[in-house]
C-alpha positions in Angstrom: -0.1 0.6 -0.2 0.9 3.4 -0.7 0.8 6.8 1.4 -2.0 7.6 -0.7 -4.0 4.1 0.0 -3.0 4.6 3.6 -4.6 8.6 3.5 -7.3 7.6 1.8 -8.0 4.6 3.9 -7.6 6.8 6.9 -10.2 9.2 5.7 -13.2 6.9 4.5 -12.8 4.5 8.2 -13.4 8.1 9.8 -16.2 8.6 7.9 -17.7 4.6 8.2 -17.4 4.6 12.4 -18.7 7.9 12.5 -21.9 6.8 10.4 -22.4 3.4 12.2 -21.7 5.6 15.9 -24.8 7.7 14.4 -27.0 4.6 13.4 -26.0 3.2 16.9 -26.9 6.0 18.5 -23.7 6.5 20.4 -23.7 9.9 18.7 -25.9 12.8 17.8 -25.8 14.1 13.6 -26.0 17.0 15.0 -23.2 16.8 17.9 -20.1 18.5 17.6 -18.0 15.2 17.1 -20.2 14.2 14.8 -20.0 17.1 12.9 -16.1 17.3 13.2 -15.5 14.0 12.3 -17.1 14.5 9.4 -14.9 17.4 8.7 -12.1 15.4 9.5 -12.7 12.2 7.3 -14.2 14.2 4.3 -11.2 16.6 4.2 -8.8 13.1 4.1 -10.5 11.6 2.1 -10.4 14.2 -0.6 -7.0 14.4 0.1 -6.2 11.1 -1.3 -7.8 11.6 -4.2 -6.5 15.1 -5.0 -3.0 12.6 -4.8 -4.7 10.5 -7.2 -6.3 13.0 -9.2 -9.6 11.8 -9.4 -11.4 14.3 -9.5 -15.2 12.4 -9.2 -14.6 11.6 -5.7 -11.8 14.7 -4.9 -15.8 16.5 -6.2 -17.8 14.2 -3.3 -15.5 14.4 -0.6 -15.3 18.5 -1.0 -18.5 18.5 -1.0 -19.3 16.1 2.4 -16.4 18.6 4.1 -18.5 22.0 2.4 -22.0 20.5 4.1 -20.0 19.8 7.6 -18.5 23.0 7.4 -21.7 24.3 7.2 -23.2 22.2 10.0 -20.4 23.3 12.3 -21.0 26.7 11.8 -24.8 26.6 12.3 -23.7 25.0 15.4 -22.0 27.8 16.7 -24.2 30.0 16.0 -27.2 28.8 17.9 
């Protein structure tokens, strides 16, 4: 595995873990943990896809990260 593979694996793993924690009612989708880990996971995964020059997933992870940042801004504006 290359460094790009490891970066992508870590980012996607974070996203999946957060998703399953939410499904198991361990964290809420409106909580800072969920939002923060989505930003981290999306950003890390996007970094790997930038390194691979794979535009479809760059767009997907960029959108995921922007939506999560928007949720973070809303969280702090409450």
